[in-house]
CHARMM internal coordinates of N, CA and C (Angstrom, degrees):
IC EDIT
DIST 1 N 1 CA 1.4464
DIST 1 CA 1 C 1.5263
ANGL 1 N 1 CA 1 C 108.87
DIST 1 C 2 N 1.3146
ANGL 1 CA 1 C 2 N 116.52
DIHE 1 N 1 CA 1 C 2 N 132.58
DIST 2 N 2 CA 1.4529
ANGL 1 C 2 N 2 CA 121.83
DIHE 1 CA 1 C 2 N 2 CA -177.55
DIST 2 CA 2 C 1.5277
ANGL 2 N 2 CA 2 C 110.35
DIHE 1 C 2 N 2 CA 2 C -74.02
DIST 2 C 3 N 1.3084
ANGL 2 CA 2 C 3 N 115.00
DIHE 2 N 2 CA 2 C 3 N 146.23
DIST 3 N 3 CA 1.4580
ANGL 2 C 3 N 3 CA 121.14
DIHE 2 CA 2 C 3 N 3 CA 178.09
DIST 3 CA 3 C 1.5247
ANGL 3 N 3 CA 3 C 107.70
DIHE 2 C 3 N 3 CA 3 C -92.33
DIST 3 C 4 N 1.3221
ANGL 3 CA 3 C 4 N 116.62
DIHE 3 N 3 CA 3 C 4 N 130.98
DIST 4 N 4 CA 1.4564
ANGL 3 C 4 N 4 CA 120.92
DIHE 3 CA 3 C 4 N 4 CA 178.03
DIST 4 CA 4 C 1.5132
ANGL 4 N 4 CA 4 C 110.00
DIHE 3 C 4 N 4 CA 4 C -72.55
DIST 4 C 5 N 1.3239
ANGL 4 CA 4 C 5 N 115.84
DIHE 4 N 4 CA 4 C 5 N 141.65
DIST 5 N 5 CA 1.4533
ANGL 4 C 5 N 5 CA 120.98
DIHE 4 CA 4 C 5 N 5 CA 178.35
DIST 5 CA 5 C 1.5199
ANGL 5 N 5 CA 5 C 109.59
DIHE 4 C 5 N 5 CA 5 C -109.02
DIST 5 C 6 N 1.2960
ANGL 5 CA 5 C 6 N 115.51
DIHE 5 N 5 CA 5 C 6 N 131.59
DIST 6 N 6 CA 1.4596
ANGL 5 C 6 N 6 CA 120.84
DIHE 5 CA 5 C 6 N 6 CA 173.71
DIST 6 CA 6 C 1.5188
ANGL 6 N 6 CA 6 C 107.57
DIHE 5 C 6 N 6 CA 6 C -92.01
DIST 6 C 7 N 1.3075
ANGL 6 CA 6 C 7 N 116.34
DIHE 6 N 6 CA 6 C 7 N 125.70
DIST 7 N 7 CA 1.4555
ANGL 6 C 7 N 7 CA 120.78
DIHE 6 CA 6 C 7 N 7 CA 178.41
DIST 7 CA 7 C 1.5291
ANGL 7 N 7 CA 7 C 108.94
DIHE 6 C 7 N 7 CA 7 C -88.58
DIST 7 C 8 N 1.3180
ANGL 7 CA 7 C 8 N 116.82
DIHE 7 N 7 CA 7 C 8 N 137.65
DIST 8 N 8 CA 1.4616
ANGL 7 C 8 N 8 CA 119.93
DIHE 7 CA 7 C 8 N 8 CA 176.96
DIST 8 CA 8 C 1.5284
ANGL 8 N 8 CA 8 C 108.70
DIHE 7 C 8 N 8 CA 8 C -72.29
DIST 8 C 9 N 1.3137
ANGL 8 CA 8 C 9 N 116.67
DIHE 8 N 8 CA 8 C 9 N 160.57
DIST 9 N 9 CA 1.4638
ANGL 8 C 9 N 9 CA 119.94
DIHE 8 CA 8 C 9 N 9 CA -179.32
DIST 9 CA 9 C 1.5292
ANGL 9 N 9 CA 9 C 110.57
DIHE 8 C 9 N 9 CA 9 C -63.02
DIST 9 C 10 N 1.3343
ANGL 9 CA 9 C 10 N 117.36
DIHE 9 N 9 CA 9 C 10 N -34.12
DIST 10 N 10 CA 1.4624
ANGL 9 C 10 N 10 CA 121.03
DIHE 9 CA 9 C 10 N 10 CA 177.90
DIST 10 CA 10 C 1.5252
ANGL 10 N 10 CA 10 C 110.47
DIHE 9 C 10 N 10 CA 10 C -65.21
DIST 10 C 11 N 1.3209
ANGL 10 CA 10 C 11 N 116.08
DIHE 10 N 10 CA 10 C 11 N -40.32
DIST 11 N 11 CA 1.4605
ANGL 10 C 11 N 11 CA 120.82
DIHE 10 CA 10 C 11 N 11 CA 179.83
DIST 11 CA 11 C 1.5307
ANGL 11 N 11 CA 11 C 110.69
DIHE 10 C 11 N 11 CA 11 C -67.32
DIST 11 C 12 N 1.3173
ANGL 11 CA 11 C 12 N 117.07
DIHE 11 N 11 CA 11 C 12 N -39.07
DIST 12 N 12 CA 1.4612
ANGL 11 C 12 N 12 CA 121.06
DIHE 11 CA 11 C 12 N 12 CA 177.96
DIST 12 CA 12 C 1.5204
ANGL 12 N 12 CA 12 C 110.24
DIHE 11 C 12 N 12 CA 12 C -62.43
DIST 12 C 13 N 1.3233
ANGL 12 CA 12 C 13 N 116.86
DIHE 12 N 12 CA 12 C 13 N -46.50
DIST 13 N 13 CA 1.4594
ANGL 12 C 13 N 13 CA 121.31
DIHE 12 CA 12 C 13 N 13 CA -179.95
DIST 13 CA 13 C 1.5230
ANGL 13 N 13 CA 13 C 110.22
DIHE 12 C 13 N 13 CA 13 C -61.83
DIST 13 C 14 N 1.3223
ANGL 13 CA 13 C 14 N 117.26
DIHE 13 N 13 CA 13 C 14 N -44.14
DIST 14 N 14 CA 1.4676
ANGL 13 C 14 N 14 CA 121.82
DIHE 13 CA 13 C 14 N 14 CA 179.92
DIST 14 CA 14 C 1.5338
ANGL 14 N 14 CA 14 C 110.46
DIHE 13 C 14 N 14 CA 14 C -61.15
DIST 14 C 15 N 1.3299
ANGL 14 CA 14 C 15 N 116.91
DIHE 14 N 14 CA 14 C 15 N -43.98
DIST 15 N 15 CA 1.4642
ANGL 14 C 15 N 15 CA 120.35
DIHE 14 CA 14 C 15 N 15 CA -178.87
DIST 15 CA 15 C 1.5331
ANGL 15 N 15 CA 15 C 111.31
DIHE 14 C 15 N 15 CA 15 C -70.08
DIST 15 C 16 N 1.3185
ANGL 15 CA 15 C 16 N 118.09
DIHE 15 N 15 CA 15 C 16 N -36.33
DIST 16 N 16 CA 1.4619
ANGL 15 C 16 N 16 CA 120.09
DIHE 15 CA 15 C 16 N 16 CA 177.62
DIST 16 CA 16 C 1.5256
ANGL 16 N 16 CA 16 C 111.04
DIHE 15 C 16 N 16 CA 16 C -67.89
DIST 16 C 17 N 1.3195
ANGL 16 CA 16 C 17 N 117.36
DIHE 16 N 16 CA 16 C 17 N -36.96
DIST 17 N 17 CA 1.4707
ANGL 16 C 17 N 17 CA 119.90
DIHE 16 CA 16 C 17 N 17 CA 176.24
DIST 17 CA 17 C 1.5216
ANGL 17 N 17 CA 17 C 110.46
DIHE 16 C 17 N 17 CA 17 C -64.77
DIST 17 C 18 N 1.3263
ANGL 17 CA 17 C 18 N 116.16
DIHE 17 N 17 CA 17 C 18 N -42.66
DIST 18 N 18 CA 1.4728
ANGL 17 C 18 N 18 CA 120.21
DIHE 17 CA 17 C 18 N 18 CA 177.70
DIST 18 CA 18 C 1.5306
ANGL 18 N 18 CA 18 C 109.79
DIHE 17 C 18 N 18 CA 18 C -64.23
DIST 18 C 19 N 1.3221
ANGL 18 CA 18 C 19 N 117.21
DIHE 18 N 18 CA 18 C 19 N -38.51
DIST 19 N 19 CA 1.4632
ANGL 18 C 19 N 19 CA 121.00
DIHE 18 CA 18 C 19 N 19 CA 178.09
DIST 19 CA 19 C 1.5293
ANGL 19 N 19 CA 19 C 110.29
DIHE 18 C 19 N 19 CA 19 C -62.18
DIST 19 C 20 N 1.3238
ANGL 19 CA 19 C 20 N 118.03
DIHE 19 N 19 CA 19 C 20 N -39.06
DIST 20 N 20 CA 1.4595
ANGL 19 C 20 N 20 CA 121.29
DIHE 19 CA 19 C 20 N 20 CA 177.35
DIST 20 CA 20 C 1.5214
ANGL 20 N 20 CA 20 C 110.88
DIHE 19 C 20 N 20 CA 20 C -63.47
DIST 20 C 21 N 1.3425
ANGL 20 CA 20 C 21 N 116.63
DIHE 20 N 20 CA 20 C 21 N -40.42
DIST 21 N 21 CA 1.4674
ANGL 20 C 21 N 21 CA 120.61
DIHE 20 CA 20 C 21 N 21 CA 177.87
DIST 21 CA 21 C 1.5250
ANGL 21 N 21 CA 21 C 110.37
DIHE 20 C 21 N 21 CA 21 C -63.02
DIST 21 C 22 N 1.3252
ANGL 21 CA 21 C 22 N 116.59
DIHE 21 N 21 CA 21 C 22 N -44.03
DIST 22 N 22 CA 1.4650
ANGL 21 C 22 N 22 CA 120.65
DIHE 21 CA 21 C 22 N 22 CA -179.09
DIST 22 CA 22 C 1.5259
ANGL 22 N 22 CA 22 C 111.49
DIHE 21 C 22 N 22 CA 22 C -67.83
DIST 22 C 23 N 1.3392
ANGL 22 CA 22 C 23 N 116.65
DIHE 22 N 22 CA 22 C 23 N -34.35
DIST 23 N 23 CA 1.4578
ANGL 22 C 23 N 23 CA 120.65
DIHE 22 CA 22 C 23 N 23 CA 176.46
DIST 23 CA 23 C 1.5276
ANGL 23 N 23 CA 23 C 109.73
DIHE 22 C 23 N 23 CA 23 C -63.64
DIST 23 C 24 N 1.3268
ANGL 23 CA 23 C 24 N 117.16
DIHE 23 N 23 CA 23 C 24 N -41.38
DIST 24 N 24 CA 1.4598
ANGL 23 C 24 N 24 CA 121.65
DIHE 23 CA 23 C 24 N 24 CA 178.83
DIST 24 CA 24 C 1.5285
ANGL 24 N 24 CA 24 C 111.31
DIHE 23 C 24 N 24 CA 24 C -64.14
DIST 24 C 25 N 1.3333
ANGL 24 CA 24 C 25 N 116.86
DIHE 24 N 24 CA 24 C 25 N -28.26
DIST 25 N 25 CA 1.4599
ANGL 24 C 25 N 25 CA 121.48
DIHE 24 CA 24 C 25 N 25 CA 177.48
DIST 25 CA 25 C 1.5242
ANGL 25 N 25 CA 25 C 111.86
DIHE 24 C 25 N 25 CA 25 C -78.98
DIST 25 C 26 N 1.3456
ANGL 25 CA 25 C 26 N 117.56
DIHE 25 N 25 CA 25 C 26 N -7.48
DIST 26 N 26 CA 1.4486
ANGL 25 C 26 N 26 CA 121.18
DIHE 25 CA 25 C 26 N 26 CA 176.29
DIST 26 CA 26 C 1.5176
ANGL 26 N 26 CA 26 C 115.25
DIHE 25 C 26 N 26 CA 26 C 95.64
DIST 26 C 27 N 1.3285
ANGL 26 CA 26 C 27 N 117.67
DIHE 26 N 26 CA 26 C 27 N 14.02
DIST 27 N 27 CA 1.4637
ANGL 26 C 27 N 27 CA 120.38
DIHE 26 CA 26 C 27 N 27 CA 179.18
DIST 27 CA 27 C 1.5267
ANGL 27 N 27 CA 27 C 110.19
DIHE 26 C 27 N 27 CA 27 C -78.70
DIST 27 C 28 N 1.3270
ANGL 27 CA 27 C 28 N 115.81
DIHE 27 N 27 CA 27 C 28 N 153.07
DIST 28 N 28 CA 1.4608
ANGL 27 C 28 N 28 CA 120.93
DIHE 27 CA 27 C 28 N 28 CA 178.87
DIST 28 CA 28 C 1.5307
ANGL 28 N 28 CA 28 C 109.70
DIHE 27 C 28 N 28 CA 28 C -82.98
DIST 28 C 29 N 1.3224
ANGL 28 CA 28 C 29 N 115.50
DIHE 28 N 28 CA 28 C 29 N 166.53
DIST 29 N 29 CA 1.4581
ANGL 28 C 29 N 29 CA 120.92
DIHE 28 CA 28 C 29 N 29 CA 179.82
DIST 29 CA 29 C 1.5190
ANGL 29 N 29 CA 29 C 112.40
DIHE 28 C 29 N 29 CA 29 C -60.34
DIST 29 C 30 N 1.3198
ANGL 29 CA 29 C 30 N 117.01
DIHE 29 N 29 CA 29 C 30 N -38.92
DIST 30 N 30 CA 1.4649
ANGL 29 C 30 N 30 CA 120.21
DIHE 29 CA 29 C 30 N 30 CA 179.40
DIST 30 CA 30 C 1.5222
ANGL 30 N 30 CA 30 C 111.60
DIHE 29 C 30 N 30 CA 30 C -68.29
DIST 30 C 31 N 1.3285
ANGL 30 CA 30 C 31 N 117.66
DIHE 30 N 30 CA 30 C 31 N -38.69
DIST 31 N 31 CA 1.4631
ANGL 30 C 31 N 31 CA 121.20
DIHE 30 CA 30 C 31 N 31 CA 177.50
DIST 31 CA 31 C 1.5258
ANGL 31 N 31 CA 31 C 110.85
DIHE 30 C 31 N 31 CA 31 C -65.60
DIST 31 C 32 N 1.3228
ANGL 31 CA 31 C 32 N 115.66
DIHE 31 N 31 CA 31 C 32 N -41.01
DIST 32 N 32 CA 1.4668
ANGL 31 C 32 N 32 CA 120.78
DIHE 31 CA 31 C 32 N 32 CA 179.13
DIST 32 CA 32 C 1.5206
ANGL 32 N 32 CA 32 C 109.91
DIHE 31 C 32 N 32 CA 32 C -63.64
DIST 32 C 33 N 1.3227
ANGL 32 CA 32 C 33 N 116.73
DIHE 32 N 32 CA 32 C 33 N -47.64
DIST 33 N 33 CA 1.4648
ANGL 32 C 33 N 33 CA 120.80
DIHE 32 CA 32 C 33 N 33 CA -179.71
DIST 33 CA 33 C 1.5252
ANGL 33 N 33 CA 33 C 111.01
DIHE 32 C 33 N 33 CA 33 C -59.97
DIST 33 C 34 N 1.3179
ANGL 33 CA 33 C 34 N 117.40
DIHE 33 N 33 CA 33 C 34 N -41.11
DIST 34 N 34 CA 1.4610
ANGL 33 C 34 N 34 CA 120.65
DIHE 33 CA 33 C 34 N 34 CA 179.60
DIST 34 CA 34 C 1.5271
ANGL 34 N 34 CA 34 C 110.85
DIHE 33 C 34 N 34 CA 34 C -64.62
DIST 34 C 35 N 1.3337
ANGL 34 CA 34 C 35 N 117.10
DIHE 34 N 34 CA 34 C 35 N -42.05
DIST 35 N 35 CA 1.4687
ANGL 34 C 35 N 35 CA 119.91
DIHE 34 CA 34 C 35 N 35 CA -179.77
DIST 35 CA 35 C 1.5248
ANGL 35 N 35 CA 35 C 111.92
DIHE 34 C 35 N 35 CA 35 C -66.72
DIST 35 C 36 N 1.3366
ANGL 35 CA 35 C 36 N 116.50
DIHE 35 N 35 CA 35 C 36 N -35.62
DIST 36 N 36 CA 1.4672
ANGL 35 C 36 N 36 CA 120.48
DIHE 35 CA 35 C 36 N 36 CA -179.69
DIST 36 CA 36 C 1.5276
ANGL 36 N 36 CA 36 C 112.30
DIHE 35 C 36 N 36 CA 36 C -86.31
DIST 36 C 37 N 1.3323
ANGL 36 CA 36 C 37 N 116.61
DIHE 36 N 36 CA 36 C 37 N -0.89
DIST 37 N 37 CA 1.4653
ANGL 36 C 37 N 37 CA 123.01
DIHE 36 CA 36 C 37 N 37 CA -179.44
DIST 37 CA 37 C 1.5236
ANGL 37 N 37 CA 37 C 111.60
DIHE 36 C 37 N 37 CA 37 C 60.26
DIST 37 C 38 N 1.3416
ANGL 37 CA 37 C 38 N 114.88
DIHE 37 N 37 CA 37 C 38 N 46.84
DIST 38 N 38 CA 1.4609
ANGL 37 C 38 N 38 CA 123.39
DIHE 37 CA 37 C 38 N 38 CA 177.40
DIST 38 CA 38 C 1.5188
ANGL 38 N 38 CA 38 C 108.19
DIHE 37 C 38 N 38 CA 38 C -126.93
DIST 38 C 39 N 1.3129
ANGL 38 CA 38 C 39 N 115.92
DIHE 38 N 38 CA 38 C 39 N 164.32
DIST 39 N 39 CA 1.4553
ANGL 38 C 39 N 39 CA 118.72
DIHE 38 CA 38 C 39 N 39 CA 170.59
DIST 39 CA 39 C 1.5311
ANGL 39 N 39 CA 39 C 107.41
DIHE 38 C 39 N 39 CA 39 C -83.41
DIST 39 C 40 N 1.3243
ANGL 39 CA 39 C 40 N 117.32
DIHE 39 N 39 CA 39 C 40 N 150.38
DIST 40 N 40 CA 1.4685
ANGL 39 C 40 N 40 CA 119.08
DIHE 39 CA 39 C 40 N 40 CA 176.97
DIST 40 CA 40 C 1.5313
ANGL 40 N 40 CA 40 C 112.23
DIHE 39 C 40 N 40 CA 40 C -57.65
DIST 40 C 41 N 1.3360
ANGL 40 CA 40 C 41 N 116.67
DIHE 40 N 40 CA 40 C 41 N -34.02
DIST 41 N 41 CA 1.4663
ANGL 40 C 41 N 41 CA 119.96
DIHE 40 CA 40 C 41 N 41 CA 179.36
DIST 41 CA 41 C 1.5261
ANGL 41 N 41 CA 41 C 111.35
DIHE 40 C 41 N 41 CA 41 C -66.14
DIST 41 C 42 N 1.3238
ANGL 41 CA 41 C 42 N 117.18
DIHE 41 N 41 CA 41 C 42 N -39.64
DIST 42 N 42 CA 1.4660
ANGL 41 C 42 N 42 CA 120.04
DIHE 41 CA 41 C 42 N 42 CA 179.77
DIST 42 CA 42 C 1.5275
ANGL 42 N 42 CA 42 C 110.34
DIHE 41 C 42 N 42 CA 42 C -65.56
DIST 42 C 43 N 1.3274
ANGL 42 CA 42 C 43 N 116.78
DIHE 42 N 42 CA 42 C 43 N -42.84
DIST 43 N 43 CA 1.4604
ANGL 42 C 43 N 43 CA 120.78
DIHE 42 CA 42 C 43 N 43 CA 178.23
DIST 43 CA 43 C 1.5296
ANGL 43 N 43 CA 43 C 110.25
DIHE 42 C 43 N 43 CA 43 C -60.90
DIST 43 C 44 N 1.3174
ANGL 43 CA 43 C 44 N 116.42
DIHE 43 N 43 CA 43 C 44 N -43.76
DIST 44 N 44 CA 1.4626
ANGL 43 C 44 N 44 CA 121.51
DIHE 43 CA 43 C 44 N 44 CA 178.43
DIST 44 CA 44 C 1.5294
ANGL 44 N 44 CA 44 C 110.79
DIHE 43 C 44 N 44 CA 44 C -60.84
DIST 44 C 45 N 1.3210
ANGL 44 CA 44 C 45 N 116.57
DIHE 44 N 44 CA 44 C 45 N -46.71
DIST 45 N 45 CA 1.4711
ANGL 44 C 45 N 45 CA 120.24
DIHE 44 CA 44 C 45 N 45 CA -178.72
DIST 45 CA 45 C 1.5156
ANGL 45 N 45 CA 45 C 111.88
DIHE 44 C 45 N 45 CA 45 C -65.49
DIST 45 C 46 N 1.3217
ANGL 45 CA 45 C 46 N 117.85
DIHE 45 N 45 CA 45 C 46 N -39.94
DIST 46 N 46 CA 1.4655
ANGL 45 C 46 N 46 CA 120.49
DIHE 45 CA 45 C 46 N 46 CA 177.30
DIST 46 CA 46 C 1.5194
ANGL 46 N 46 CA 46 C 110.70
DIHE 45 C 46 N 46 CA 46 C -62.40
DIST 46 C 47 N 1.3211
ANGL 46 CA 46 C 47 N 116.47
DIHE 46 N 46 CA 46 C 47 N -42.27
DIST 47 N 47 CA 1.4655
ANGL 46 C 47 N 47 CA 119.49
DIHE 46 CA 46 C 47 N 47 CA 179.38
DIST 47 CA 47 C 1.5235
ANGL 47 N 47 CA 47 C 111.18
DIHE 46 C 47 N 47 CA 47 C -64.64
DIST 47 C 48 N 1.3055
ANGL 47 CA 47 C 48 N 117.16
DIHE 47 N 47 CA 47 C 48 N -39.72
DIST 48 N 48 CA 1.4734
ANGL 47 C 48 N 48 CA 119.88
DIHE 47 CA 47 C 48 N 48 CA 177.70
DIST 48 CA 48 C 1.5201
ANGL 48 N 48 CA 48 C 111.13
DIHE 47 C 48 N 48 CA 48 C -65.44
DIST 48 C 49 N 1.3318
ANGL 48 CA 48 C 49 N 117.67
DIHE 48 N 48 CA 48 C 49 N -41.62
DIST 49 N 49 CA 1.4612
ANGL 48 C 49 N 49 CA 121.75
DIHE 48 CA 48 C 49 N 49 CA -176.66
DIST 49 CA 49 C 1.5265
ANGL 49 N 49 CA 49 C 112.22
DIHE 48 C 49 N 49 CA 49 C -74.46
DIST 49 C 50 N 1.3106
ANGL 49 CA 49 C 50 N 117.47
DIHE 49 N 49 CA 49 C 50 N -37.64
DIST 50 N 50 CA 1.4665
ANGL 49 C 50 N 50 CA 121.26
DIHE 49 CA 49 C 50 N 50 CA -172.57
DIST 50 CA 50 C 1.5162
ANGL 50 N 50 CA 50 C 113.63
DIHE 49 C 50 N 50 CA 50 C -104.77
DIST 50 C 51 N 1.2888
ANGL 50 CA 50 C 51 N 117.73
DIHE 50 N 50 CA 50 C 51 N -8.85
DIST 51 N 51 CA 1.4549
ANGL 50 C 51 N 51 CA 119.82
DIHE 50 CA 50 C 51 N 51 CA -176.63
DIST 51 CA 51 C 1.5094
ANGL 51 N 51 CA 51 C 110.75
DIHE 50 C 51 N 51 CA 51 C 90.18
DIST 51 C 52 N 1.2961
ANGL 51 CA 51 C 52 N 116.32
DIHE 51 N 51 CA 51 C 52 N 160.29
DIST 52 N 52 CA 1.4685
ANGL 51 C 52 N 52 CA 121.12
DIHE 51 CA 51 C 52 N 52 CA -177.37
DIST 52 CA 52 C 1.5239
ANGL 52 N 52 CA 52 C 111.76
DIHE 51 C 52 N 52 CA 52 C -69.03
DIST 52 C 53 N 1.2928
ANGL 52 CA 52 C 53 N 117.50
DIHE 52 N 52 CA 52 C 53 N -42.57
DIST 53 N 53 CA 1.4653
ANGL 52 C 53 N 53 CA 120.90
DIHE 52 CA 52 C 53 N 53 CA -177.86
DIST 53 CA 53 C 1.5295
ANGL 53 N 53 CA 53 C 108.82
DIHE 52 C 53 N 53 CA 53 C -116.99
DIST 53 C 54 N 1.2953
ANGL 53 CA 53 C 54 N 115.94
DIHE 53 N 53 CA 53 C 54 N 137.25
DIST 54 N 54 CA 1.4652
ANGL 53 C 54 N 54 CA 120.85
DIHE 53 CA 53 C 54 N 54 CA 178.33
DIST 54 CA 54 C 1.5234
ANGL 54 N 54 CA 54 C 106.95
DIHE 53 C 54 N 54 CA 54 C -118.75
DIST 54 C 55 N 1.3313
ANGL 54 CA 54 C 55 N 116.43
DIHE 54 N 54 CA 54 C 55 N 111.03
DIST 55 N 55 CA 1.4537
ANGL 54 C 55 N 55 CA 121.07
DIHE 54 CA 54 C 55 N 55 CA -175.55
DIST 55 CA 55 C 1.5234
ANGL 55 N 55 CA 55 C 112.56
DIHE 54 C 55 N 55 CA 55 C -96.53
DIST 55 C 56 N 1.3082
ANGL 55 CA 55 C 56 N 117.29
DIHE 55 N 55 CA 55 C 56 N -22.22
DIST 56 N 56 CA 1.4556
ANGL 55 C 56 N 56 CA 119.87
DIHE 55 CA 55 C 56 N 56 CA -176.30
DIST 56 CA 56 C 1.5282
ANGL 56 N 56 CA 56 C 110.36
DIHE 55 C 56 N 56 CA 56 C -97.51
DIST 56 C 57 N 1.3299
ANGL 56 CA 56 C 57 N 117.82
DIHE 56 N 56 CA 56 C 57 N 149.82
DIST 57 N 57 CA 1.4567
ANGL 56 C 57 N 57 CA 119.69
DIHE 56 CA 56 C 57 N 57 CA 176.80
DIST 57 CA 57 C 1.5252
ANGL 57 N 57 CA 57 C 110.64
DIHE 56 C 57 N 57 CA 57 C -68.29
DIST 57 C 58 N 1.3205
ANGL 57 CA 57 C 58 N 117.83
DIHE 57 N 57 CA 57 C 58 N 155.30
DIST 58 N 58 CA 1.4627
ANGL 57 C 58 N 58 CA 120.52
DIHE 57 CA 57 C 58 N 58 CA -178.31
DIST 58 CA 58 C 1.5209
ANGL 58 N 58 CA 58 C 112.38
DIHE 57 C 58 N 58 CA 58 C -66.73
DIST 58 C 59 N 1.3167
ANGL 58 CA 58 C 59 N 114.66
DIHE 58 N 58 CA 58 C 59 N 149.24
DIST 59 N 59 CA 1.4634
ANGL 58 C 59 N 59 CA 121.09
DIHE 58 CA 58 C 59 N 59 CA 174.74
DIST 59 CA 59 C 1.5071
ANGL 59 N 59 CA 59 C 107.89
DIHE 58 C 59 N 59 CA 59 C -111.60
DIST 59 C 60 N 1.3019
ANGL 59 CA 59 C 60 N 117.15
DIHE 59 N 59 CA 59 C 60 N -176.68
DIST 60 N 60 CA 1.4579
ANGL 59 C 60 N 60 CA 120.06
DIHE 59 CA 59 C 60 N 60 CA -176.59
DIST 60 CA 60 C 1.5284
ANGL 60 N 60 CA 60 C 112.57
DIHE 59 C 60 N 60 CA 60 C -74.08
DIST 60 C 61 N 1.3106
ANGL 60 CA 60 C 61 N 117.73
DIHE 60 N 60 CA 60 C 61 N -18.12
DIST 61 N 61 CA 1.4621
ANGL 60 C 61 N 61 CA 121.50
DIHE 60 CA 60 C 61 N 61 CA -179.27
DIST 61 CA 61 C 1.5223
ANGL 61 N 61 CA 61 C 110.71
DIHE 60 C 61 N 61 CA 61 C -67.74
DIST 61 C 62 N 1.3393
ANGL 61 CA 61 C 62 N 117.15
DIHE 61 N 61 CA 61 C 62 N 142.78
DIST 62 N 62 CA 1.4552
ANGL 61 C 62 N 62 CA 120.75
DIHE 61 CA 61 C 62 N 62 CA 178.89
DIST 62 CA 62 C 1.5308
ANGL 62 N 62 CA 62 C 112.03
DIHE 61 C 62 N 62 CA 62 C -84.48
DIST 62 C 63 N 1.3001
ANGL 62 CA 62 C 63 N 118.00
DIHE 62 N 62 CA 62 C 63 N -20.02
DIST 63 N 63 CA 1.4481
ANGL 62 C 63 N 63 CA 121.36
DIHE 62 CA 62 C 63 N 63 CA -176.11
DIST 63 CA 63 C 1.5274
ANGL 63 N 63 CA 63 C 111.24
DIHE 62 C 63 N 63 CA 63 C -90.33
DIST 63 C 64 N 1.3093
ANGL 63 CA 63 C 64 N 116.94
DIHE 63 N 63 CA 63 C 64 N 124.38
DIST 64 N 64 CA 1.4610
ANGL 63 C 64 N 64 CA 121.12
DIHE 63 CA 63 C 64 N 64 CA 178.13
DIST 64 CA 64 C 1.5175
ANGL 64 N 64 CA 64 C 111.40
DIHE 63 C 64 N 64 CA 64 C -70.34
DIST 64 C 65 N 1.3229
ANGL 64 CA 64 C 65 N 116.15
DIHE 64 N 64 CA 64 C 65 N -34.26
DIST 65 N 65 CA 1.4561
ANGL 64 C 65 N 65 CA 119.98
DIHE 64 CA 64 C 65 N 65 CA -179.69
DIST 65 CA 65 C 1.5247
ANGL 65 N 65 CA 65 C 110.72
DIHE 64 C 65 N 65 CA 65 C -64.21
DIST 65 C 66 N 1.3286
ANGL 65 CA 65 C 66 N 117.88
DIHE 65 N 65 CA 65 C 66 N -41.40
DIST 66 N 66 CA 1.4592
ANGL 65 C 66 N 66 CA 119.62
DIHE 65 CA 65 C 66 N 66 CA 178.62
DIST 66 CA 66 C 1.5171
ANGL 66 N 66 CA 66 C 110.72
DIHE 65 C 66 N 66 CA 66 C -68.83
DIST 66 C 67 N 1.3307
ANGL 66 CA 66 C 67 N 117.42
DIHE 66 N 66 CA 66 C 67 N -27.38
DIST 67 N 67 CA 1.4506
ANGL 66 C 67 N 67 CA 121.15
DIHE 66 CA 66 C 67 N 67 CA 178.47
DIST 67 CA 67 C 1.5133
ANGL 67 N 67 CA 67 C 110.31
DIHE 66 C 67 N 67 CA 67 C -67.72
DIST 67 C 68 N 1.3400
ANGL 67 CA 67 C 68 N 116.75
DIHE 67 N 67 CA 67 C 68 N -40.96
DIST 68 N 68 CA 1.4633
ANGL 67 C 68 N 68 CA 119.34
DIHE 67 CA 67 C 68 N 68 CA -179.66
DIST 68 CA 68 C 1.5146
ANGL 68 N 68 CA 68 C 111.54
DIHE 67 C 68 N 68 CA 68 C -72.09
DIST 68 C 69 N 1.3237
ANGL 68 CA 68 C 69 N 117.80
DIHE 68 N 68 CA 68 C 69 N -30.65
DIST 69 N 69 CA 1.4645
ANGL 68 C 69 N 69 CA 122.03
DIHE 68 CA 68 C 69 N 69 CA -178.24
DIST 69 CA 69 C 1.5316
ANGL 69 N 69 CA 69 C 110.87
DIHE 68 C 69 N 69 CA 69 C -74.73
DIST 69 C 70 N 1.3126
ANGL 69 CA 69 C 70 N 117.54
DIHE 69 N 69 CA 69 C 70 N -25.70
DIST 70 N 70 CA 1.4690
ANGL 69 C 70 N 70 CA 121.59
DIHE 69 CA 69 C 70 N 70 CA -175.54
DIST 70 CA 70 C 1.5051
ANGL 70 N 70 CA 70 C 112.44
DIHE 69 C 70 N 70 CA 70 C -74.97
END
COOR INIT
IC SEED 1 N 1 CA 1 C
IC BUILD
């Protein structure tokens, strides 16, 4: 049985930024997810929770929504 990995907020931000770069290069969501070693569903959920673009550096909070509200 596979062990689930919890991604740190810094890692999520880094992967979402890389996903934005790959999107600009014209890659599909499935190609991006494969390159970042994520499932397409996880990438989709992270984008919904954190927004498409992340301009601020990560904080210690795990929730992206609370980060935008602060």
